[in-house]
Each structure stands twice: as C-alpha cells, then as structure tokens.
N, C-alpha and C positions, 0 to 999 in steps of 0.2 A: 499631468500624471497624477493618479490617485495617491493618497498617502498610505503608508503601511497599514494603518488602522482601517482603511477602507478596502483592503484586499479581500477578495472572495476566494475561498478555497473549497475544492471538492475532494472529499476523501471517500474512496470506494471501500466496500467491505467494512463499513465503520460502525456497524451495530454492536460489535463486541470486539474483544481482544486487542490486537495491535492497532487496528483501524480506529477503534473507539479511543484508545490512548492518544493516537495522533490527533484526532479531531479535538479532543479536550485540550491538548497542548497548544495547538494552533489557535484555538479560541482564546486561551489565556495569553497568547502572544499578541492578541488584538485583531486577529483576522475574523471575518464572518465566515461561517463554515456550513457547507451543505453536507449533511451526514447521509451518505448514499449506501443502500444495501438492497438486496433482493426483496425483502419485506419491509415496506415503509413503516409499519407499526413497530417493528423491532428496533427502529432507529430512534423512536420517541424518547426512550429513557436517556440516551446520550444527549439529545437535544435539551431535555429538561435539566440535566446536570450542567450543561453549558450555560443555559439561561439562569439557573440558580446562582451561578458564579458571576453573573453580570455580562455574559457574552450573548451573541446573537447567532442562531443556528436554524437550519431548516431540515426536516426529515424528507428524504426523497427515495422512492422505491423504483428500482430499475434492474433489469437483467443486463449486465454490462456486455454480454455476448450477443445481444440483440440490437442491431443498428437502429431500428426505429425507436426502441425504448431509450436508447442512449441519446438520440437526437432530441426526443421530447424532454428527457430529464435535464439535459444541459440547457436547453432553451428555457425551461422553467426556472432553473437557477439564475440565469441571466436576467429574466424578467422580474423575479421576486427578490433577489439579493444583489444583483449587479454582475458585471462581466467576470466570469471565472478566470483568473489569471494564475491560480495555483491549483495544481492537480496532483493528488497522491493516489497512484494506482496500487491499491492494497488488496483488492478483492481476490480471493483465491479459494480453491478447494483441494482436497486430497482424495485420491482413489488408489491407494497403495496396493501393490502386489508384485510378486516376481514376474518377469516378463512372460514366462511360459504360462502363467495363470491369468495374465492381464487381458481383459476384454477390449475390443476396439472402442467401445463406448467409454471405458475408463480413460483411455488415451485421449479421445476426442473431447470429452467434457473438461478435462484438466487444461488442455490446450485452448479451448474456447474461452474459459474464464480468465486464465492468466494472460495469454498472449493476444488473443482476439479482443478480449475486454480492454486491455491496456491500449491496443491500437485504436479501437473505436472511441474510447474516452479521450485519448490524446488528440485524435483527429478532430473530434467535436469541439475541444477546448482551445486548440492551438490558434485558431483564427482570432479569438478574443485576445490571446496573449500577444500575437504579432501586431495586432492593431494598437494595443496599449504600449508596445515596445518594452514590455516587461512580462516575464513568465517564469514559472518554476514547475518543472515536472519531476516528481520523485516516484520511482518505481521500486516496489518491494521484490527483491530477489531472495536468495537464501544460500546458506552454506551448502545446501543440497545441490547447488549448481556445479559443485566440484565432483558430484557423484555420490549416490547413497543407495545402498541395497534396498530393493523393493520399491524404488521411487523413480523408475526410468522415465515415466511421464512427467512427474513433478520436477525432477532434476533437469530434464530437457527444457521444460517451460521456463524455469528460473534462469537457466543459462541463456536461453533465448532473450529474456528480458534485459540481460546485460548488453547483448549486441544491439538490441532495440534502443536502449538508453544511449549508447555511444553514438549511434547514427542520428538520433534526435539532436544530440548536442552539436553535431556537425551541421545539420540542416537548419537548425533554428537559432544558432548562436548569434548571427548578425542581427537578429530581431530583438535582442535583449532577453532571450529565453534560454534558461539553463535546463539540463536534464541530468539527473544523477540517480544512482540506485543504492539501496541499502540491502545488505545481505545478512539477515539475522541468523544467529545460531539458535540454541534451544531457548525458547521463550515460554514462560508459564502462561498459557492461554487455554481456552476451552478446547481448541483444536488439538493441542498436545495432550490434554486430558483424555480426549476421545481416542487419540492414538494409543495411549496407555491401556485404555479399556479394550481396544481392538486386539492388542497383542497379549491381553490377559495379564497385565502387569499393574501393580498398585501405582498410582500416580506419584505418591511420595517416593517410592523406590525408584521410579524413572527419573525424577528430579535429582535424587541423590546420585544416581549413576551419571547423569549429565554434568552435574556440578563437579564430580570427581575428575572429569576430563577437561575442565575449564581452568585456565591459568589463574583466574580470579576466584576460583573455588566456590562459585555460585552459579545458579541459572539466571537467565535474563528475565526481565519484566517488560511489559508494554511501554513503560515510561522510558526505558533505555532506548528503544527504537524511536519513540516520540521525540526524544532530545536530539537525535541525529536528524530527523526530519525537520525539526525546528531550525537547525543550522542551514540545511540545504535550501529551505524556503525563504530564509532571511534576506533582507536587502543587501547585507554585507557579503553574501556568498555569490555575487555576480561574476566572479572570476574563477569559480569552481564549477566545472561542468564535465560531463562524460566520465564521471568517477563512480567506482563501486566501493562502498564502505562496508567492510565486514564488521558487524557488531555482534561478536560471538564470544566474548570473554577470554579471548586469546588470539594468537597469530593464526592467520590463514594464508595459504599460498595464493 
C-alpha cells in the first residue's frame, strides 16, 4: 500500500474559492494534488502556490459533466501523478431564480455539474481506489440542501449529493473506500461575492448579514471547509463514512 505522502488527490472546481483552499490544504498534508477545473490555465496559480510551499501538483482542465473529458483527465492524472485514491467533488455552479422564472437550461446545467459531474468523476476514480483497497471520496453539499428560496435547482442538487454520498459509502466500504459530504454555510468566496452583485447588495453588507445569523458570529472561509476535508481524507478517518458534516457556524437540522 502506498504511504500517505504518496496519495494522489483530485480536487474539482479547484481554480478558486473552496476548491483552491482544499487543494492547498491537502498538499500541505503531504498529498500530491491534481487541481482540476474547466479552464486549465486558471488552475496554474493554485499549482504554483502549492509548488512554492514545497508540494507537488498538476493543473488539469476538464468539464466534469462530459464523460469523455473526465476519462481523459483521470487517465492523465494516473499517468502523470499516480493512481488517484482521493477525490473531492467540489465543482459547482449557480443559476439562481424563483421556480416560475427558472429556465430548463438553468435546471439542467446545475444538475449536470453538481450531480452528473460527481457521478462521472467518482466512477472514473473508484476503480483505482478499490484496487488500492484505500479510497476517500468527499462531496461538497450545502446548507441549501435543506431548502433555500430562489435555489430550487441548487438545493435539489446538493440534497442529491447527500444521497449519492450515503450510497457510495454502502457500496464501496468493503473495499476500504469511505464517502462523506461537507455542507458549508456562508463561505467568503468569489461565488458569494457574485451572488451579492447579482442581488444588488454590497458584499460587505451581505457578509455582515450572514454573520449575524451564525452562532459563531462570523462568516466562513475556504480554510474552514479545507480543514473538514483534511479530516475526511486522512488515514485515521477510515471508520467514518456516509456522513454529512455541516460546517456552517452553527447547528443545522
């Protein structure tokens, strides 16, 4: 079996925000990291940061909703870095609107990236995991899985990822593969800044409003989610699977 320092992780949607934070954290934990996003050039900055800190990383461009691109990307990771036995399905988009305004394309595109993407990436990587008798799958859900006005597509996708996670845990557990989900609350990222702009609200005001609703009286940062991912990916988390961890600054149902 490979040592923890030789583990290869693939983090999707890792060019910025939460994905970039997770990629940097896993690299600092000693893993080799494939930084995957739609635009390969956009991943290069994260790769350079990891390498500057003494880690090893590879920028990979792929559309996670395209089965051919996923197969090519995962094969490239295996050939250039080694068998990917850690996968973080973080890639996601938002197309928010009330249901009577929502276009079919808004529904389909969100489902394609979040659910189809997680399915394709996991299917492509699980063979390497089961062969190694070790694997870690971490899926990024959201507190929106509990329902959120204007996000019927996003909420459904994030709730779906929780069921996906629990089923993976059941199917893959005997092969030494765990599957867990992280459900972030409000995290300060480019995506939440874009949401503020879309609704015509100053980002600082949006952050203050979110902080006022949190038990810890602050908003989250990518590092908070990266810390949770680090635990789920760790060697010591082998008896933790099928779980959904809400990292939201307060209790969630």
